[in-house]
C-alpha positions in Angstrom: 15.6 44.2 86.1 12.4 42.8 88.2 13.6 41.3 91.3 13.8 37.4 91.5 12.6 37.5 87.6 14.6 34.8 86.0 17.1 35.7 83.4 18.2 34.6 80.1 21.7 35.4 79.5 23.1 36.4 75.9 27.0 36.5 75.8 27.6 39.6 73.3 30.3 40.2 70.7 28.6 42.8 68.5 29.0 39.9 65.8 25.7 38.9 63.6 26.0 35.2 65.3 25.6 37.1 68.7 22.5 39.0 67.2 21.2 35.6 66.4 21.3 34.5 69.7 19.5 37.4 70.9 16.6 36.5 68.4 16.2 33.2 69.9 16.6 34.5 73.4 13.7 37.0 72.7 11.9 34.1 71.3 12.4 31.9 74.5 11.6 34.7 76.9 7.9 35.3 75.7 7.3 31.6 76.1 8.8 31.6 79.8 8.3 35.3 80.7 12.0 35.9 81.7 14.2 39.0 81.1 17.2 39.1 78.9 20.6 40.1 79.5 23.3 40.9 77.1 26.5 39.8 78.5 30.2 41.2 77.3 33.6 39.7 78.6 36.5 42.2 78.9 40.2 41.8 79.0 41.0 42.9 82.7 43.9 44.6 81.5 42.1 46.3 78.7 42.6 50.1 79.5 39.7 52.2 81.0 39.4 54.4 77.7 38.3 51.5 75.6 36.4 49.4 78.4 34.1 52.8 78.3 33.9 52.4 74.6 32.6 48.6 74.7 30.4 49.7 77.5 28.6 52.3 75.4 28.6 50.3 72.5 27.1 47.5 74.8 24.7 50.4 75.7 23.5 51.2 72.5 23.3 47.2 71.4 20.6 46.9 74.3 18.6 49.9 73.6 18.4 48.9 69.8 17.1 45.5 71.1 14.4 47.2 73.0 13.3 49.1 70.4 13.3 46.1 67.5 11.8 43.6 69.8 9.4 46.2 71.9 10.7 44.5 75.3 13.4 45.2 78.0 17.1 44.0 76.9 19.5 44.8 79.7 23.2 44.7 79.4 26.2 43.7 82.2 29.9 43.8 81.5 32.6 41.2 83.4 36.0 41.4 83.5 37.8 37.9 82.7 37.8 35.4 79.9 35.0 34.3 78.1 36.1 30.6 78.9 35.2 31.1 82.7 33.7 34.4 83.1 30.4 33.6 81.2 29.7 30.4 83.1 31.0 32.3 86.4 28.2 34.8 85.8 25.1 32.2 84.9 26.2 30.2 88.1 26.0 32.9 90.6 23.2 32.6 92.2 22.1 36.5 92.8 22.2 36.5 89.1 19.1 34.0 88.8 20.2 32.8 85.9 17.8 30.1 83.8 19.5 29.8 80.7 22.5 31.2 78.4 21.9 31.7 74.6 25.5 31.8 72.8 26.1 32.0 69.0 29.1 30.4 67.6 30.5 30.4 64.2 30.9 26.5 64.8 34.5 24.6 64.5 36.5 26.5 62.0 40.2 27.1 61.4 42.9 26.4 64.3 40.1 25.9 66.1 39.9 22.0 64.6 43.0 21.4 66.5 42.4 22.9 69.8 38.8 22.1 70.0 35.4 24.3 70.1 35.6 26.8 71.8 31.9 27.0 72.5 32.4 23.6 74.3 34.9 25.0 76.9 32.4 27.8 77.6 29.5 25.1 78.0 31.3 22.7 80.2 32.0 24.9 83.3 28.4 26.1 83.6 25.3 24.7 85.8 22.8 26.2 83.9 21.9 24.8 80.4 23.3 26.7 77.4 21.4 26.6 74.0 24.2 27.3 71.1 22.9 28.5 68.0 24.5 29.4 64.5 21.6 31.0 62.6 18.3 32.9 63.4 15.3 31.4 64.9 13.1 30.3 62.0 9.6 31.7 61.8 7.7 29.1 63.6 6.5 30.5 66.8 7.9 27.7 69.1 10.4 24.8 69.3 8.1 22.2 68.1 10.4 18.9 67.5 13.1 18.5 69.9 15.5 15.4 69.3 16.5 13.4 72.6 19.4 11.3 72.0 19.1 8.3 74.4 22.8 6.3 75.4 23.8 3.9 78.1 25.3 6.6 80.5 23.3 7.3 83.7 23.7 11.2 83.3 21.0 10.8 80.5 18.6 11.2 83.0 19.5 14.5 84.3 18.7 16.6 80.9 15.2 14.9 81.5 14.0 18.1 83.3 14.9 20.3 80.6 13.0 17.9 78.1 10.3 18.0 80.6 10.7 22.1 80.6 10.7 22.5 77.0 7.9 20.1 76.5 5.7 22.3 78.8 6.4 25.6 77.8 7.4 25.0 74.0 4.7 22.6 73.2 7.7 20.5 72.0 7.1 16.9 71.0 10.2 14.8 72.0 11.6 12.4 69.7 13.7 10.0 71.6 16.7 8.5 69.5 17.5 5.3 71.0 21.1 3.8 70.1 20.7 -0.2 70.0 23.9 -1.8 71.3 24.6 -5.3 70.5 26.6 -5.1 74.0 23.7 -6.6 76.3 25.0 -4.8 79.4 24.9 -1.2 77.3 21.5 -2.2 75.8 20.2 -3.0 79.2 21.4 0.7 80.7 19.7 2.4 77.7 16.1 0.7 78.0 16.3 1.5 81.7 17.2 5.2 80.7 14.5 5.2 77.9 12.2 3.7 80.3 13.0 6.7 83.3 12.0 9.0 80.0 8.9 7.6 78.8 7.4 7.7 82.5 8.4 11.5 83.0 7.0 12.1 79.8 3.8 10.4 80.3 3.2 11.9 83.7 3.3 15.3 82.1 1.3 14.6 79.2 4.4 15.4 76.8 3.7 14.1 73.3 6.8 11.8 72.4 8.0 9.3 69.9 10.9 6.5 69.7 13.2 6.2 67.0 16.2 3.2 66.9 19.3 3.2 65.5 22.0 0.8 65.4 24.7 2.0 67.9 27.2 3.2 65.4 28.8 7.0 65.2 25.9 8.4 67.7 26.7 12.3 67.4 26.9 11.8 63.6 23.7 9.4 63.4 22.1 12.5 65.8 22.5 15.2 63.4 21.5 12.9 60.4 18.1 12.2 61.9 18.0 15.7 63.0 18.1 16.9 59.5 15.7 14.3 58.6 12.8 15.5 61.0 13.6 19.1 60.3 14.3 19.5 64.0 14.4 22.5 66.1 16.6 21.6 68.7 18.9 19.0 70.0 19.3 18.1 73.6 22.5 16.4 74.5 24.3 15.8 77.5 28.2 17.2 78.1 30.8 14.4 78.7 31.7 14.1 82.5 34.7 15.3 83.6 35.8 16.3 79.8 39.5 16.2 79.5 42.2 18.3 77.2 41.9 15.1 75.3 38.2 15.3 74.0 39.2 18.9 73.4 42.3 17.8 71.1 40.5 14.9 69.3 36.9 15.9 69.3 34.5 15.1 72.1 31.3 13.6 70.2 29.5 17.2 71.7 31.6 19.4 69.5 30.1 17.7 66.3 26.8 18.0 67.2 27.4 21.6 68.4 28.8 22.6 65.1 26.4 20.8 62.8 26.3 21.6 59.5 22.4 21.9 59.5 23.0 24.7 61.8 20.2 23.2 64.1 20.1 24.7 67.6 21.9 22.4 69.9 21.0 22.7 74.1 23.4 21.2 76.3 23.2 20.3 79.5 26.1 19.6 82.0 26.1 16.7 84.3 24.8 17.8 87.6 23.6 21.3 86.2 20.1 22.7 87.4 17.8 24.5 85.4 15.0 23.5 87.2 14.1 21.6 90.4 13.3 18.2 89.3 9.8 18.3 91.2 8.9 21.4 89.8 8.0 19.5 86.4 7.9 15.8 87.1 4.8 15.6 88.9 2.7 17.7 86.4 
């Protein structure tokens, strides 16, 4: 892969959802001129022979991607746990990772008791994740992006990703605003909304504001996204997420595993997809 070129990473487990994630990665890579890399995680205790078989199989998958999509698809193997090694690879500065696109089967079976496996991987990352379930649609770009806005100060951090998508994907940002009866929370929400509007206008990005009464905001976000046939939902993960969130179900889990299988872009607090100034001023 070219030196200093940004990298889109696809965690690879030889399943159909991983193939779906690769299709999304190829689509985005053509918009932003990034390389694509299949990342496979193996147990450190895996026998040498089996590790060799996995590597050969991974190489074969990358070569199949080269042929199918007519573009370079790289591959890499890391030893460790999927819950830490994917994020660690993405966070390593020398790897120059801009984005991780990960396939998931949603929340099924025992995961309903122990929490979303996808969320456990995501919250350790310094770069955004796009979590997908299905292959991308036939349309060329991600046109409609849902951007939930509430009272949390972390909302401002996902703004850089919204600007990025708006510029590179030619997206319309649909800001979904939770209107609270609590005056203090409403004031904070409006401050976040005004912040978002300011930078969307400065960057000439199309947007629309939609208000809903604050109830189950995660559910409202998914329902609204279904109504407008959204291409992506852009969310912040919970800051300092705890085991209780995994056990009881953080709101992110509901959105990530949405039944409409809409891709979800997850930005962690303090994530660094791009320098703010790179996009904020034009």
